[in-house]
MDAnalysis code that builds the backbone (N, CA, C; Angstrom):
import MDAnalysis as mda
import numpy as np

u = mda.Universe.empty(393, n_residues=131, atom_resindex=np.repeat(np.arange(131), 3), trajectory=True)
u.add_TopologyAttr("name", ["N", "CA", "C"] * 131)
u.add_TopologyAttr("resid", np.arange(1, 132))
u.add_TopologyAttr("resname", ["MET", "PRO", "ALA", "GLU", "LEU", "PHE", "ALA", "VAL", "ARG", "TYR", "LYS", "VAL", "TRP", "ARG", "SER", "ASN", "LYS", "ASP", "LYS", "SER", "LEU", "HIS", "LEU", "LEU", "CYS", "ALA", "GLU", "GLY", "SER", "GLU", "ALA", "PHE", "ASN", "ALA", "LEU", "PRO", "ALA", "ALA", "ILE", "ARG", "HIS", "LEU", "GLY", "PRO", "TRP", "THR", "GLY", "GLY", "ALA", "GLU", "GLY", "ASP", "VAL", "THR", "ARG", "LEU", "ARG", "LEU", "PRO", "TYR", "ARG", "LEU", "MET", "LEU", "THR", "GLU", "GLN", "GLY", "PHE", "ALA", "VAL", "VAL", "TYR", "ALA", "PRO", "VAL", "ALA", "GLN", "LEU", "GLN", "LEU", "GLU", "ALA", "VAL", "SER", "GLY", "VAL", "HIS", "ALA", "LEU", "HIS", "PRO", "ALA", "ASN", "THR", "GLU", "CYS", "PRO", "GLN", "CYS", "LYS", "GLY", "THR", "GLY", "ARG", "VAL", "PRO", "MET", "HIS", "HIS", "GLY", "LEU", "ARG", "ASP", "LYS", "GLU", "CYS", "PRO", "ARG", "CYS", "GLY", "GLY", "ARG", "GLY", "TRP", "ILE", "LYS", "ALA", "THR", "GLY", "ARG"])
u.atoms.positions = np.array([
    [91.364, 5.098, -38.380],
    [90.792, 5.771, -37.227],
    [89.454, 5.129, -36.906],
    [89.187, 4.757, -35.674],
    [87.928, 4.135, -35.314],
    [86.747, 5.064, -35.563],
    [85.609, 4.467, -35.896],
    [84.428, 5.252, -36.244],
    [83.918, 6.089, -35.074],
    [84.095, 5.593, -33.832],
    [83.592, 6.345, -32.692],
    [84.354, 7.655, -32.477],
    [85.562, 7.784, -33.020],
    [86.311, 9.034, -32.879],
    [85.916, 10.066, -33.926],
    [85.274, 9.583, -34.994],
    [84.909, 10.512, -36.060],
    [83.736, 11.369, -35.611],
    [83.925, 12.652, -35.561],
    [82.902, 13.567, -35.063],
    [82.201, 14.247, -36.219],
    [81.181, 14.994, -35.900],
    [80.433, 15.742, -36.893],
    [81.148, 17.057, -37.188],
    [82.143, 17.388, -36.391],
    [82.874, 18.626, -36.577],
    [84.338, 18.327, -36.869],
    [85.017, 19.291, -37.491],
    [86.434, 19.133, -37.811],
    [87.231, 20.294, -37.224],
    [88.526, 20.118, -37.181],
    [89.444, 21.173, -36.732],
    [90.647, 21.181, -37.652],
    [91.135, 22.358, -37.964],
    [92.317, 22.524, -38.806],
    [93.478, 22.950, -37.915],
    [94.605, 22.300, -38.101],
    [95.833, 22.636, -37.368],
    [96.862, 23.121, -38.375],
    [97.641, 24.145, -38.021],
    [98.696, 24.667, -38.899],
    [100.043, 24.404, -38.250],
    [100.984, 23.933, -39.064],
    [102.316, 23.639, -38.563],
    [103.054, 24.931, -38.245],
    [103.759, 24.952, -37.136],
    [104.572, 26.120, -36.793],
    [105.887, 26.133, -37.564],
    [106.323, 24.968, -38.036],
    [107.560, 24.889, -38.817],
    [107.353, 25.389, -40.238],
    [106.249, 24.958, -40.863],
    [105.940, 25.335, -42.242],
    [104.513, 25.860, -42.259],
    [104.352, 27.165, -42.410],
    [103.040, 27.805, -42.298],
    [102.065, 27.391, -43.399],
    [102.544, 26.726, -44.456],
    [101.659, 26.265, -45.524],
    [101.169, 24.839, -45.304],
    [101.599, 24.198, -44.254],
    [101.224, 22.816, -43.967],
    [100.063, 22.806, -42.981],
    [98.935, 22.214, -43.398],
    [97.731, 22.186, -42.585],
    [97.296, 20.743, -42.377],
    [96.745, 20.481, -41.227],
    [96.249, 19.160, -40.885],
    [94.771, 19.286, -40.552],
    [93.969, 18.480, -41.208],
    [92.530, 18.479, -41.015],
    [92.155, 17.161, -40.348],
    [91.512, 17.233, -39.184],
    [91.094, 16.007, -38.500],
    [89.818, 16.294, -37.724],
    [89.259, 15.242, -37.148],
    [88.056, 15.404, -36.339],
    [88.383, 16.267, -35.130],
    [87.374, 16.903, -34.591],
    [87.568, 17.797, -33.460],
    [87.776, 16.980, -32.184],
    [88.632, 17.446, -31.320],
    [88.850, 16.811, -30.031],
    [90.262, 16.282, -29.883],
    [90.718, 16.235, -28.648],
    [92.082, 15.777, -28.396],
    [92.246, 14.293, -28.687],
    [91.168, 13.497, -28.526],
    [91.264, 12.062, -28.826],
    [91.566, 11.840, -30.300],
    [90.920, 12.624, -31.155],
    [91.132, 12.482, -32.595],
    [92.563, 12.863, -32.963],
    [93.083, 13.926, -32.356],
    [94.445, 14.356, -32.654],
    [95.445, 13.321, -32.155],
    [95.237, 12.786, -30.967],
    [96.154, 11.791, -30.403],
    [96.093, 10.460, -31.146],
    [94.985, 10.184, -31.843],
    [94.841, 8.939, -32.593],
    [95.535, 9.001, -33.955],
    [96.054, 10.179, -34.340],
    [96.746, 10.314, -35.630],
    [98.048, 9.520, -35.607],
    [98.516, 9.078, -36.786],
    [99.812, 8.401, -36.834],
    [100.917, 9.319, -36.301],
    [101.899, 8.739, -35.658],
    [102.987, 9.517, -35.048],
    [103.730, 10.347, -36.084],
    [103.902, 9.812, -37.297],
    [104.610, 10.553, -38.341],
    [103.885, 11.849, -38.685],
    [102.571, 11.830, -38.662],
    [101.790, 13.036, -38.962],
    [101.842, 13.994, -37.775],
    [101.656, 13.483, -36.576],
    [101.692, 14.344, -35.383],
    [103.027, 15.045, -35.237],
    [104.125, 14.386, -35.621],
    [105.459, 14.960, -35.431],
    [105.885, 15.892, -36.562],
    [104.975, 16.179, -37.502],
    [105.247, 17.215, -38.506],
    [105.119, 18.602, -37.877],
    [104.539, 18.674, -36.698],
    [104.301, 19.923, -35.992],
    [105.562, 20.421, -35.329],
    [105.471, 21.276, -34.357],
    [104.332, 21.549, -33.490],
    [103.195, 22.232, -34.242],
    [101.971, 21.991, -33.780],
    [100.778, 22.467, -34.454],
    [100.108, 23.571, -33.658],
    [99.503, 24.500, -34.388],
    [98.696, 25.555, -33.799],
    [97.269, 25.353, -34.263],
    [96.326, 25.402, -33.330],
    [94.917, 25.220, -33.667],
    [94.412, 26.328, -34.569],
    [93.494, 25.962, -35.417],
    [92.943, 26.931, -36.358],
    [91.432, 26.822, -36.447],
    [90.941, 26.923, -37.662],
    [89.503, 26.947, -37.909],
    [88.836, 25.632, -37.525],
    [87.585, 25.736, -37.181],
    [86.753, 24.579, -36.865],
    [85.470, 24.728, -37.652],
    [84.785, 23.608, -37.870],
    [83.526, 23.703, -38.578],
    [82.824, 22.369, -38.681],
    [81.714, 22.389, -39.368],
    [80.894, 21.203, -39.566],
    [81.437, 20.412, -40.755],
    [81.564, 19.107, -40.589],
    [82.131, 18.257, -41.635],
    [81.304, 18.319, -42.916],
    [79.999, 18.497, -42.795],
    [79.141, 18.522, -43.981],
    [79.413, 19.734, -44.869],
    [80.064, 20.754, -44.336],
    [80.376, 21.943, -45.135],
    [81.702, 21.829, -45.878],
    [82.484, 20.779, -45.597],
    [83.781, 20.602, -46.258],
    [83.602, 20.297, -47.734],
    [84.596, 20.666, -48.524],
    [84.607, 20.271, -49.927],
    [84.708, 18.756, -49.998],
    [84.162, 18.195, -51.053],
    [84.052, 16.748, -51.171],
    [85.380, 16.007, -51.028],
    [86.490, 16.432, -51.675],
    [87.743, 15.675, -51.509],
    [88.220, 15.620, -50.060],
    [88.084, 16.723, -49.333],
    [88.516, 16.752, -47.937],
    [87.593, 15.902, -47.070],
    [86.292, 15.947, -47.364],
    [85.340, 15.140, -46.606],
    [85.615, 13.654, -46.815],
    [85.933, 13.269, -48.056],
    [86.252, 11.870, -48.336],
    [87.520, 11.426, -47.620],
    [88.572, 12.244, -47.673],
    [89.817, 11.894, -46.979],
    [89.590, 11.783, -45.473],
    [88.777, 12.684, -44.939],
    [88.512, 12.660, -43.510],
    [87.744, 11.402, -43.105],
    [86.796, 10.970, -43.926],
    [86.034, 9.777, -43.578],
    [86.837, 8.499, -43.830],
    [87.662, 8.478, -44.885],
    [88.423, 7.268, -45.204],
    [89.661, 7.107, -44.322],
    [90.424, 8.187, -44.128],
    [91.694, 8.103, -43.404],
    [91.615, 8.628, -41.976],
    [90.631, 9.479, -41.717],
    [90.533, 10.099, -40.405],
    [91.267, 11.420, -40.319],
    [92.013, 11.778, -41.362],
    [92.734, 13.051, -41.391],
    [93.062, 13.394, -42.834],
    [93.477, 14.622, -43.056],
    [93.947, 15.068, -44.366],
    [95.071, 16.068, -44.139],
    [96.141, 15.939, -44.887],
    [97.245, 16.886, -44.833],
    [97.166, 17.734, -46.099],
    [97.102, 19.034, -45.924],
    [96.945, 19.958, -47.049],
    [98.125, 20.910, -47.046],
    [98.772, 21.054, -48.212],
    [99.872, 21.999, -48.343],
    [99.402, 23.152, -49.222],
    [99.095, 24.281, -48.600],
    [98.630, 25.462, -49.325],
    [98.859, 26.686, -48.447],
    [99.189, 27.826, -49.056],
    [99.299, 29.052, -48.262],
    [97.960, 29.356, -47.580],
    [98.016, 29.994, -46.446],
    [96.818, 30.270, -45.668],
    [95.783, 31.025, -46.508],
    [96.237, 31.968, -47.317],
    [95.311, 32.774, -48.108],
    [94.595, 31.948, -49.178],
    [95.190, 30.837, -49.608],
    [94.589, 30.024, -50.664],
    [93.880, 28.790, -50.125],
    [93.881, 28.603, -48.835],
    [93.269, 27.425, -48.234],
    [91.753, 27.593, -48.193],
    [91.049, 26.781, -48.967],
    [89.589, 26.808, -48.981],
    [89.086, 25.395, -48.721],
    [88.841, 25.092, -47.481],
    [88.395, 23.756, -47.117],
    [86.897, 23.585, -47.285],
    [86.143, 24.633, -47.028],
    [84.693, 24.524, -47.104],
    [84.199, 24.870, -48.492],
    [83.138, 24.178, -48.893],
    [82.526, 24.430, -50.194],
    [81.919, 25.830, -50.173],
    [82.123, 26.552, -51.262],
    [81.610, 27.904, -51.354],
    [80.199, 27.814, -51.919],
    [79.233, 28.206, -51.098],
    [77.861, 28.216, -51.589],
    [77.648, 29.496, -52.383],
    [76.772, 29.426, -53.342],
    [76.497, 30.583, -54.179],
    [76.007, 31.753, -53.344],
    [76.301, 32.941, -53.804],
    [75.887, 34.119, -53.066],
    [74.372, 34.161, -52.965],
    [73.705, 33.828, -54.055],
    [72.252, 33.816, -54.081],
    [71.801, 32.439, -54.523],
    [71.202, 31.715, -53.645],
    [70.627, 30.430, -54.026],
    [69.281, 30.723, -54.663],
    [69.103, 30.250, -55.880],
    [67.884, 30.554, -56.604],
    [66.745, 29.652, -56.162],
    [65.599, 30.220, -56.032],
    [64.391, 29.455, -55.773],
    [64.107, 28.625, -57.026],
    [63.561, 27.428, -56.893],
    [63.326, 26.599, -58.075],
    [62.447, 27.260, -59.132],
    [61.625, 28.224, -58.729],
    [60.764, 28.891, -59.697],
    [61.487, 30.019, -60.428],
    [62.759, 30.263, -60.107],
    [63.532, 31.334, -60.743],
    [64.713, 30.745, -61.497],
    [65.167, 31.454, -62.515],
    [66.350, 31.034, -63.260],
    [67.307, 32.206, -63.371],
    [68.550, 31.893, -63.654],
    [69.567, 32.925, -63.824],
    [69.218, 33.776, -65.043],
    [69.406, 35.069, -64.920],
    [69.118, 35.982, -66.027],
    [70.072, 35.689, -67.186],
    [69.548, 35.425, -68.393],
    [70.431, 35.112, -69.519],
    [71.212, 36.320, -70.035],
    [70.735, 37.515, -69.744],
    [71.410, 38.701, -70.257],
    [72.634, 39.053, -69.424],
    [72.511, 39.034, -68.104],
    [73.639, 39.409, -67.244],
    [74.332, 38.184, -66.637],
    [73.786, 37.000, -66.864],
    [74.327, 35.728, -66.370],
    [74.464, 35.718, -64.839],
    [73.473, 36.295, -64.166],
    [73.407, 36.240, -62.717],
    [74.151, 37.335, -61.975],
    [74.850, 38.209, -62.686],
    [75.620, 39.241, -61.989],
    [74.784, 40.474, -61.656],
    [73.708, 40.709, -62.400],
    [72.887, 41.895, -62.186],
    [73.417, 43.124, -62.895],
    [74.540, 42.988, -63.581],
    [75.156, 44.114, -64.302],
    [75.424, 43.704, -65.750],
    [75.288, 44.643, -66.664],
    [75.601, 44.399, -68.078],
    [76.559, 45.481, -68.565],
    [77.442, 45.135, -69.512],
    [78.391, 46.145, -69.997],
    [77.706, 47.186, -70.876],
    [78.279, 48.375, -70.875],
    [77.837, 49.438, -71.781],
    [79.072, 50.174, -72.282],
    [78.948, 50.895, -73.348],
    [80.069, 51.620, -73.967],
    [81.214, 50.662, -74.281],
    [80.888, 49.546, -74.901],
    [81.876, 48.539, -75.318],
    [82.732, 48.037, -74.159],
    [82.108, 47.886, -72.988],
    [82.793, 47.317, -71.840],
    [83.529, 48.320, -70.969],
    [83.481, 49.606, -71.316],
    [84.183, 50.607, -70.511],
    [83.466, 50.871, -69.183],
    [82.144, 50.684, -69.180],
    [81.354, 50.860, -67.967],
    [80.330, 49.750, -67.914],
    [79.638, 49.661, -66.797],
    [78.537, 48.715, -66.735],
    [77.342, 49.385, -66.073],
    [76.185, 48.772, -66.254],
    [74.959, 49.336, -65.689],
    [74.077, 48.201, -65.189],
    [73.031, 48.569, -64.497],
    [72.083, 47.588, -63.985],
    [71.402, 46.883, -65.157],
    [71.250, 45.599, -65.041],
    [70.638, 44.809, -66.107],
    [69.177, 45.210, -66.277],
    [68.778, 45.605, -67.496],
    [67.388, 46.024, -67.700],
    [66.407, 44.841, -67.646],
    [66.868, 43.634, -67.928],
    [65.961, 42.489, -67.976],
    [65.560, 42.013, -66.579],
    [66.526, 41.936, -65.666],
    [66.218, 41.430, -64.325],
    [66.171, 42.538, -63.280],
    [66.499, 43.765, -63.658],
    [66.463, 44.873, -62.708],
    [67.574, 44.825, -61.677],
    [68.685, 44.136, -62.010],
    [69.827, 44.066, -61.117],
    [69.754, 42.930, -60.105],
    [68.685, 42.130, -60.162],
    [68.549, 41.018, -59.208],
    [69.430, 39.834, -59.592],
    [69.673, 39.618, -60.881],
    [70.460, 38.474, -61.339],
    [69.608, 37.260, -61.665],
    [68.307, 37.345, -61.448],
    [67.422, 36.220, -61.753],
    [66.109, 36.728, -62.332],
    [65.432, 35.864, -63.039],
    [64.116, 36.176, -63.600],
    [63.176, 35.014, -63.283],
    [61.892, 35.248, -63.405],
    [60.904, 34.195, -63.196],
    [61.086, 33.133, -64.272],
    [61.070, 31.895, -63.859],
    [61.197, 30.790, -64.820],
    [59.906, 30.671, -65.597],
    [60.063, 30.476, -66.903],
    [58.883, 30.231, -67.723],
    [58.615, 28.739, -67.708],
    [57.398, 28.355, -67.586],
    [57.052, 26.940, -67.430],
    [57.106, 26.141, -68.714],
    [58.049, 26.393, -69.598],
    [58.123, 25.660, -70.877],
    [58.603, 24.270, -70.694],
])
């Protein structure tokens, strides 16, 4: 695929024949029409999610930059194209709480219940010590 067709955004297409077959390519009709005929004829395709290429997981981003497209076979519920960022990005001056391991909860009564972590106060992080 020529470099000028590669966009900063991507689009996911789902096959109408096989709902687990997904096609990931650059956004725009030019990018879709530039795909090999064998890939285009796996459809008909239905448009799906769109997003920024920088948010894609590394394997998909590499396939998209090297080949211009990626074919993914996965059920819709299990399809995770974008990298999952942590729920709480820690500030460099903070570290994950060693007692609750970032969850903010600790077990009590031998695991039958849980409670707020007494060390971090349920935040999941503590101030980093400058050691």
